[in-house]
C-alpha positions as CSV (number, residue, x, y, z in Angstrom):
1,M,-97.1,-22.2,-15.4
2,S,-98.2,-18.6,-16.1
3,R,-99.4,-16.5,-13.3
4,P,-103.1,-16.8,-12.2
5,G,-105.5,-14.8,-14.4
6,Y,-106.7,-12.9,-11.3
7,A,-103.2,-11.4,-10.4
8,A,-103.6,-8.2,-12.4
9,A,-107.1,-7.5,-11.0
10,A,-105.9,-8.4,-7.5
11,V,-103.0,-5.9,-7.7
12,R,-105.3,-3.1,-8.9
13,H,-107.7,-3.8,-6.1
14,L,-105.0,-3.9,-3.4
15,K,-103.5,-0.6,-4.7
16,R,-106.9,1.1,-4.6
17,S,-108.0,-0.3,-1.2
18,D,-104.9,0.1,0.9
19,R,-102.2,2.8,0.6
20,T,-99.6,0.8,2.6
21,M,-100.2,-2.2,0.5
22,A,-99.9,-0.1,-2.6
23,Q,-96.4,1.1,-1.4
24,L,-95.4,-2.5,-0.7
25,I,-96.4,-3.6,-4.2
26,E,-94.4,-0.8,-5.8
27,T,-91.4,-1.8,-3.7
28,V,-91.6,-5.6,-4.4
29,G,-92.5,-5.3,-8.0
30,P,-94.6,-7.4,-10.4
31,C,-96.6,-10.3,-9.0
32,R,-95.0,-13.6,-9.7
33,F,-97.3,-15.8,-7.6
34,R,-97.8,-19.2,-9.2
35,P,-99.6,-22.3,-7.8
36,H,-97.8,-25.6,-8.1
37,T,-99.4,-27.8,-10.7
38,D,-97.0,-30.7,-10.8
39,H,-97.7,-34.2,-9.4
40,T,-101.0,-34.7,-7.5
41,H,-102.9,-33.3,-4.5
42,F,-101.9,-36.3,-2.4
43,H,-98.3,-36.0,-3.4
44,H,-98.2,-32.3,-2.3
45,L,-99.9,-33.0,1.0
46,A,-97.6,-35.9,1.8
47,R,-94.7,-33.7,1.0
48,A,-95.9,-31.0,3.3
49,I,-96.1,-33.5,6.2
50,V,-92.6,-34.7,5.5
51,Y,-91.1,-31.2,5.3
52,Q,-92.6,-30.0,8.6
53,Q,-90.0,-28.8,11.1
54,L,-87.1,-29.9,9.0
55,S,-84.5,-28.0,7.0
56,W,-85.2,-27.9,3.3
57,R,-82.1,-30.1,2.6
58,A,-82.9,-32.8,5.2
59,A,-86.6,-32.9,4.2
60,A,-85.7,-33.2,0.5
61,T,-83.4,-36.1,1.2
62,I,-86.0,-38.0,3.2
63,F,-88.8,-37.3,0.8
64,A,-86.7,-38.6,-2.1
65,R,-86.1,-41.8,-0.1
66,V,-89.8,-42.2,0.5
67,Q,-90.5,-41.7,-3.2
68,E,-87.9,-44.4,-4.1
69,L,-89.4,-46.7,-1.4
70,C,-92.9,-46.3,-2.9
71,G,-91.7,-46.9,-6.4
72,G,-92.4,-43.7,-8.2
73,E,-91.7,-40.0,-8.6
74,T,-95.3,-39.2,-7.7
75,L,-96.6,-40.7,-4.5
76,D,-99.7,-42.8,-4.6
77,P,-101.9,-43.6,-1.6
78,C,-102.0,-47.3,-2.2
79,A,-98.2,-47.4,-2.8
80,V,-97.7,-45.6,0.6
81,L,-100.1,-48.0,2.4
82,A,-98.2,-51.0,0.9
83,Q,-95.3,-49.9,3.0
84,S,-95.3,-50.6,6.7
85,E,-94.7,-47.9,9.2
86,E,-91.3,-49.4,10.0
87,A,-90.3,-49.3,6.3
88,L,-91.3,-45.6,6.1
89,R,-89.2,-45.0,9.2
90,G,-86.3,-46.7,7.5
91,A,-86.6,-44.1,4.8
92,G,-86.0,-41.4,7.4
93,L,-89.5,-40.5,8.6
94,S,-90.1,-40.1,12.3
95,K,-92.6,-42.5,13.9
96,Q,-95.1,-39.7,14.1
97,K,-94.7,-38.6,10.5
98,A,-94.8,-42.1,9.2
99,A,-98.2,-42.5,11.0
100,Y,-99.3,-39.2,9.6
101,V,-98.5,-40.0,6.0
102,R,-100.2,-43.4,6.3
103,D,-103.3,-41.7,7.8
104,L,-103.4,-39.3,4.9
105,A,-103.1,-42.2,2.4
106,A,-105.8,-44.2,4.1
107,R,-108.2,-41.3,4.1
108,V,-107.7,-40.6,0.4
109,R,-107.9,-44.3,-0.5
110,D,-111.2,-44.7,1.5
111,G,-112.7,-41.5,0.2
112,A,-112.9,-39.8,3.6
113,L,-110.7,-37.1,2.1
114,P,-112.1,-36.5,-1.4
115,L,-109.1,-34.9,-3.1
116,D,-110.6,-35.6,-6.5
117,R,-113.5,-33.2,-5.6
118,V,-111.6,-30.3,-3.9
119,A,-111.7,-28.1,-6.9
120,G,-115.5,-27.7,-6.4
121,M,-115.4,-27.3,-2.7
122,P,-115.4,-23.9,-0.8
123,D,-112.3,-23.0,1.2
124,D,-113.8,-23.6,4.6
125,Q,-114.9,-27.1,3.7
126,I,-111.4,-28.0,2.3
127,V,-109.8,-26.7,5.5
128,S,-112.2,-28.8,7.6
129,A,-111.5,-31.9,5.6
130,L,-107.7,-31.5,5.6
131,T,-107.4,-30.7,9.3
132,A,-109.2,-33.9,10.1
133,V,-106.0,-35.6,8.9
134,K,-103.3,-36.2,11.5
135,G,-100.4,-33.9,10.9
136,I,-102.3,-31.3,8.9
137,G,-103.2,-28.1,10.7
138,V,-104.9,-24.9,9.6
139,W,-101.6,-23.4,8.3
140,S,-100.8,-26.4,6.2
141,A,-104.4,-26.4,4.8
142,Q,-104.1,-22.7,4.0
143,M,-100.8,-23.3,2.2
144,F,-102.6,-26.0,0.1
145,L,-105.4,-23.6,-0.8
146,M,-103.0,-21.0,-1.9
147,F,-100.0,-22.7,-3.4
148,R,-101.7,-25.8,-4.8
149,L,-105.3,-24.8,-5.6
150,G,-104.5,-21.1,-6.3
151,R,-107.4,-19.9,-4.2
152,P,-107.4,-16.1,-4.3
153,D,-108.7,-15.0,-0.9
154,V,-106.6,-16.8,1.7
155,L,-105.0,-14.8,4.6
156,P,-102.9,-17.1,6.8
157,A,-103.1,-14.8,9.8
158,L,-101.3,-17.4,12.1
159,D,-98.2,-17.3,9.9
160,L,-95.2,-15.7,11.6
161,G,-93.9,-14.3,8.3
162,I,-97.2,-12.6,7.6
163,R,-97.3,-11.1,11.1
164,K,-93.7,-9.9,10.9
165,A,-94.4,-8.3,7.5
166,V,-97.5,-6.6,8.7
167,K,-95.7,-5.2,11.7
168,R,-93.0,-3.8,9.5
169,A,-95.2,-2.4,6.7
170,Y,-97.8,-0.9,9.0
171,R,-95.2,0.4,11.5
172,L,-96.7,-1.4,14.5
173,R,-94.9,-1.3,17.8
174,A,-95.6,-4.9,18.7
175,M,-96.1,-8.2,16.7
176,P,-99.8,-8.2,15.7
177,P,-101.9,-11.1,16.9
178,P,-103.8,-13.0,14.2
179,R,-107.0,-11.1,14.9
180,R,-105.2,-7.8,14.3
181,V,-103.8,-9.1,11.0
182,Q,-107.3,-10.0,9.9
183,Q,-108.5,-6.6,10.8
184,I,-105.7,-4.9,8.9
185,G,-106.2,-7.3,6.0
186,A,-110.0,-6.9,5.7
187,P,-109.7,-4.4,2.7
188,W,-107.6,-7.0,0.8
189,S,-110.5,-9.3,0.2
190,P,-111.3,-10.9,-2.2
191,W,-107.5,-11.0,-3.1
192,S,-105.9,-11.8,0.2
193,T,-103.7,-14.5,-1.3
194,I,-101.9,-11.9,-3.5
195,A,-101.6,-9.6,-0.6
196,S,-100.0,-12.4,1.5
197,W,-97.6,-13.1,-1.4
198,Y,-96.5,-9.5,-1.3
199,L,-96.1,-9.5,2.4
200,W,-93.9,-12.6,2.3
201,R,-91.8,-11.2,-0.6
202,S,-91.3,-8.0,1.4
203,L,-89.4,-10.2,3.9
204,D,-87.7,-12.0,1.0
205,G,-88.9,-15.3,2.2
206,P,-92.3,-16.9,1.3
207,A,-94.0,-19.6,3.3
208,A,-94.2,-22.0,0.4
């Protein structure tokens, strides 16, 4: 997929509005931010739950087993719900994550989580809807906004990588709390997603 159409405008705005960010952009280089467009929204959310607090290799192995168990490369809510919690645990999920994935599937199937309509919903409503699902917190919801939907103005101030990058770039003595990150990042709006991408890249390790 090509980069979002707003990337060039975002970079121009960030360079004009924040001298430190302008220096960061020059150091990192061209913006290569790309949302993920493969599979479905449900698939990506289920994958995010599975990958939580696991190494990439372990999570990938478990997720592949869940895919095989559910009979397809792209996970489907009904296929997930056709499997018992015990069967999902047999694929390698913890008891908690098996329950979380089934809760997500049930909410999507029943329409409580309208993934087919998220494209027309504002960011805050999407975060509220996603965090009602067991196992999906604010950070995971923000990653979905950024890396799945490509929303341009998301600043995950709770993210440790973002906080570390802000501390380094802005030469702060201590790790900034989320509120301080939001204050520093105020000039980045309405392109906070691209600023966040540059901050992660400055540490050579993005969140997603």
